N, C-alpha and C positions, 0 to 999 in steps of 0.2 A: 770347082765347087758346084754342088747341086743347089737347086732352088730352095729346098727345105733347109739346108745349112745356112744359106744366106739369110733367109727369113728368121731362123733361130738366132743368128748372130745379131741381126738388127733389133729383134725383140729384147735380147739380152742387154744390148747397149742402151736401148731406150729405158729399160728397167733400172739399169745402173745409174743413168743420168737422173731419173726421177728420185731414186733413193738418195743420191748425193745432194740433190737440190733440197729435198725435204730436211735432210740432216743439217745442212748449212743454214736453212731457214730457222730451224729450232735453236741453233747456236746464236744466231742473230737475235732471235726473240729473247733468249736468256740474257744477252748483253743489254738489250733495251730495258728489260725488267730491272736489272741491277742498276743501271744508270738512273732510271726513273725513281728508284727508291734510295738514291744516293749511296749505293753499295758498290763495292769494288767489282768491276766486270772481269777481273782476273780469275775469279772462281770458275769461269767457263773453260779454263784449260782442262778441267776434269771431263769436258765434253769430248775429248779425244776418244774415250771409250764410250760406247753406247749406254752402258749402265751408268756411267758417270754423268752423262747428259741428262738422263731421266732424274737421277738423284739431285743434281744441281738445279734443274728446273723446278722441282718440287720445293727445294729449300728456298730458292729465290722468291718463289711465289708466296711462300708462307711467312717470310720475314717481314717485320714491320719497317716502314720507311724511316730514314734518319733525317734529321734537320741539319742543314748546313748553316753555320754561323756567318752572318754577313760581315762581322767584325774581324774574325781570325780565320775563317774558312775551314774550321774543324767541324767534324760531325758529332752530333749528340743524339740520344734516343728521341723518338718522335714525341713523347709525352713530357720531355724536359721543359722546365720553365726558364732555367738559366743555362748558359753555356758553361760547361765545366772547366774550360780552358781559360777564358778571358772574363767571364762574368756578365756577358751580354744578356739582357733580359728580353726574351722572345715575346712576352705578352705586351710590354710597353714599347718595345723597339728602342730602348735606350741602353747605354753602356753603364754598367755598375761595376767598377773595379772591385776586386776582392780585397777585403780588409786584411791588412798585415797583422799578425799577432803582436800584441803589445807585451813587452817584457815586464814581468812582475817578479820582483826579487822574492825569494822565499821568506816566510815570516820568521822573525827572531823569537826564540823562546827563552 
């Protein structure tokens, strides 16, 4: 091999390593954004395709964070006052069980 071919091969390999490193770094960034917002990091599987990576990063960055209930570990919207699953009150930090509907017989006519 000539010197120009060796230099070209080395430059090509260095460029490939840089591209793979940046690509992997963006995937890790997307996973960290998802975890920080209590969202599922599994959406980053779309990052296999470069266009999927860009779309997923934009979506993850624009979604609002979710609250995780300390009582039942379910996620609720960030602006929720009560957990929709167990009735935990986020503002007071207390558990308020949901009221069971009381049976009312139909009125007699």
